[in-house]
C-alpha positions in Angstrom: -36.1 -14.6 9.1 -34.1 -14.3 12.3 -31.1 -15.9 10.8 -31.2 -13.5 7.8 -31.4 -10.5 10.2 -28.5 -11.9 12.3 -26.3 -12.3 9.2 -27.3 -8.9 7.9 -25.9 -7.5 11.2 -22.7 -9.6 10.7 -22.1 -8.3 7.2 -21.0 -4.9 8.3 -18.0 -6.6 9.9 -17.5 -9.5 7.5 -17.3 -7.3 4.3 -14.3 -5.3 5.6 -12.7 -8.5 6.7 -12.9 -9.7 3.1 -10.9 -6.7 1.9 -8.1 -8.2 -0.3 -5.8 -5.3 0.8 -5.6 -6.7 4.3 -2.1 -8.0 4.9 -0.6 -9.9 7.8 0.2 -6.7 9.7 -3.4 -5.7 9.5 -4.7 -9.1 10.7 -2.2 -9.0 13.6 -3.7 -5.7 14.7 -7.2 -7.1 14.5 -6.2 -10.2 16.5 -4.4 -8.1 19.0 -7.6 -6.1 19.6 -9.4 -9.5 20.2 -6.7 -10.4 22.7 -5.5 -13.3 20.6 -2.4 -14.0 18.5 -2.8 -14.1 14.8 -3.8 -17.4 13.3 -3.9 -17.5 9.5 -5.9 -20.7 9.6 -8.9 -19.1 11.4 -12.4 -19.8 10.3 -15.6 -17.8 10.3 -16.8 -19.9 13.2 -13.6 -18.9 15.1 -14.2 -15.3 14.5 -17.8 -15.6 15.7 -16.6 -17.4 18.8 -14.0 -14.7 19.5 -16.8 -12.0 19.1 -15.2 -10.2 16.1 -18.5 -8.3 15.8 -17.7 -6.4 19.1 -14.9 -4.6 17.3 -16.7 -3.8 14.1 -15.6 -0.1 14.0 -12.0 -1.1 14.6 -12.2 -3.7 11.8 -13.7 -1.1 9.4 -10.9 1.3 10.3 -8.1 -1.3 9.7 -9.7 -2.3 6.4 -9.9 1.4 5.3 -6.2 1.9 6.3 -5.3 -1.3 4.4 -7.0 0.1 1.2 -5.2 3.4 1.6 -1.9 1.7 2.1 -2.5 -0.5 -1.0 -3.2 2.6 -3.1 0.2 4.0 -2.0 2.0 0.7 -2.6 0.6 0.7 -6.2 1.7 4.3 -6.7 5.2 3.5 -5.4 5.4 0.5 -7.6 4.7 2.7 -10.6 7.5 5.0 -9.6 9.9 2.1 -9.2 8.9 0.8 -12.6 9.4 4.2 -14.2 13.0 4.2 -13.1 13.7 0.5 -13.7 12.5 0.9 -17.3 14.1 4.3 -18.0 16.7 4.3 -20.7 19.2 7.2 -21.0 20.2 8.3 -24.4 23.8 9.2 -25.0 25.4 11.0 -27.9 29.0 11.4 -28.8 30.4 14.8 -27.8 31.4 16.7 -30.9 33.9 14.6 -32.8 35.2 12.8 -29.7 35.0 9.0 -29.9 35.3 8.4 -26.1 33.3 11.3 -24.6 29.5 11.1 -24.4 26.8 13.3 -23.1 23.2 12.6 -22.0 20.6 13.6 -24.5 16.8 14.0 -24.2 16.7 14.9 -20.5 13.4 16.7 -20.7 11.4 13.5 -20.1 13.7 12.4 -17.4 13.5 15.7 -15.5 9.7 15.6 -15.9 9.5 12.1 -14.4 11.9 13.1 -11.6 9.8 16.1 -10.7 6.5 14.2 -10.9 7.9 11.4 -8.8 9.4 13.7 -6.2 6.0 15.4 -5.8 4.2 12.0 -5.5 6.7 10.8 -2.9 6.2 13.9 -0.8 2.5 13.5 -1.0 2.8 9.9 0.1 5.0 10.8 3.0 2.3 13.3 4.2 -0.5 10.6 3.9 -1.8 8.9 7.0 -1.6 5.6 5.1 2.1 5.6 4.6 3.0 3.8 7.9 3.2 0.4 6.4 5.6 1.5 3.6 7.2 4.6 5.1 10.8 3.2 5.0 10.4 2.3 1.3 8.9 5.7 0.4 11.7 7.5 2.4 14.3 5.4 0.5 12.9 6.5 -2.9 12.6 10.1 -1.6 16.3 10.2 -0.7 17.7 8.5 -3.8 
């Protein structure tokens, strides 16, 4: 029973550590807080020895940030895919054989406006830090 209670206490730290959104940059922050350098080959026993449970709140915060960043990364990926897969339609201009004009721009302008709003929202998010440069690039171009 004592072991079960001990592990129950550990779970509040271990569950956030199992967050698939945690990337190397997040692990480095956790290890820095422990006063250690990041070791991707760590074990649960190592974490217990390094007293990972003493920084439970920090681990929960980093895990939450990682989830927020992942949501923004997914949204940014959708924006990138929108523009990678966007085809412009051109039509000949009147009877000219070598002058063309873009047609069907309504969908393109709608996507542009939607994506600009999404990028501005991302830039205002507290979770943008890990991908700020990429978001700013798309916001400028």
